[in-house]
C-alpha positions as CSV (number, residue, x, y, z in Angstrom):
1,M,0.0,-0.3,0.0
2,C,1.3,3.6,-0.8
3,L,0.1,6.2,1.4
4,A,0.4,10.0,0.8
5,I,1.3,10.5,4.7
6,P,1.7,14.4,6.1
7,G,5.4,15.5,7.0
8,Q,6.5,18.8,8.7
9,I,9.2,20.7,6.8
10,V,11.9,21.4,8.8
11,E,14.4,22.9,6.4
12,M,15.1,24.1,2.8
13,V,18.3,22.0,1.8
14,D,18.5,23.1,-1.9
15,E,16.5,26.1,-3.0
16,E,17.7,25.5,-6.9
17,D,16.3,22.1,-6.9
18,Q,13.7,22.5,-4.9
19,L,14.7,20.1,-2.1
20,A,13.7,20.1,1.8
21,R,14.1,18.3,4.8
22,V,10.9,17.1,5.7
23,E,10.3,15.2,9.2
24,V,7.4,12.4,9.7
25,A,7.3,10.8,12.7
26,G,10.8,11.6,13.8
27,V,12.2,10.3,10.6
28,R,13.8,13.0,8.5
29,R,14.3,12.8,4.2
30,T,14.9,15.1,1.8
31,V,11.8,15.5,-0.6
32,N,11.2,17.5,-3.7
33,V,8.9,20.7,-2.6
34,G,8.7,21.7,-6.3
35,L,5.0,21.2,-7.0
36,L,3.9,23.5,-4.2
37,E,2.9,27.0,-4.6
38,K,5.1,29.7,-3.5
39,E,2.9,31.9,-1.3
40,G,4.2,35.2,-0.8
41,G,7.6,34.2,-1.4
42,G,8.1,33.5,2.3
43,S,10.1,30.4,3.9
44,L,8.5,26.6,3.8
45,E,9.7,25.9,7.4
46,G,7.2,24.4,9.6
47,E,4.7,24.1,6.9
48,W,2.9,20.7,6.8
49,V,2.5,18.9,3.7
50,L,1.4,15.9,2.4
51,I,3.9,13.6,1.0
52,H,4.3,11.0,-1.6
53,V,7.0,9.1,-3.4
54,G,9.6,11.9,-2.7
55,F,7.0,14.6,-3.4
56,A,5.5,17.0,-1.3
57,L,1.7,17.1,-3.6
58,S,0.2,19.9,-1.0
59,R,-0.1,21.8,1.8
60,I,-2.1,20.9,4.8
61,D,-3.1,22.5,8.1
62,E,-1.5,21.3,11.1
63,E,-5.1,19.9,12.4
64,E,-5.5,18.1,9.8
65,A,-1.8,16.8,9.9
66,L,-2.3,15.8,13.3
67,A,-5.3,13.7,13.0
68,T,-4.4,12.2,9.7
69,L,-1.5,10.8,11.5
70,G,-3.4,9.5,14.4
71,L,-5.6,7.9,12.3
72,L,-2.3,5.9,10.3
73,E,-1.2,5.4,13.7
74,R,-4.5,3.4,14.6
75,M,-4.0,1.9,11.0
76,G,-1.3,0.0,12.5
77,A,1.0,-2.4,10.4
78,E,0.6,-0.5,6.8
79,Y,1.4,2.6,8.5
80,E,4.6,1.3,10.1
81,Q,5.7,-0.5,6.9
82,E,5.6,3.2,5.2
83,L,7.7,4.5,7.7
84,R,10.1,1.5,7.5
85,E,10.2,2.2,4.0
86,L,10.3,5.8,4.2
87,A,13.4,5.7,6.8
88,Q,15.7,2.8,4.4
89,E,15.3,5.4,1.2
90,P,18.8,6.1,0.6
91,A,19.5,10.0,0.5
92,G,18.6,11.6,-2.7
93,E,16.1,9.3,-3.9
94,A,13.3,10.3,-2.2
95,A,13.7,13.2,-4.1
96,G,12.7,11.6,-7.3
């Protein structure tokens, strides 16, 4: 099963290539944020996003992110497998 999971952008690591470090349940990975529209030229740091196959697909608010994470945790095995796969991706491959 492939899920889009919520994560929080903790830092931009490459502005030119639009790569950011995102934290999902304590796991940090680099993802591509090029699909996100820039809002007023501000920083993406601290934003909550939905992540799928190494791309941040859309912004979501914190309430929705936390509710979704709670649901995923209650799902159990599928969510745990997704986190294991996320943690095992070699750096750079998550960016697409």
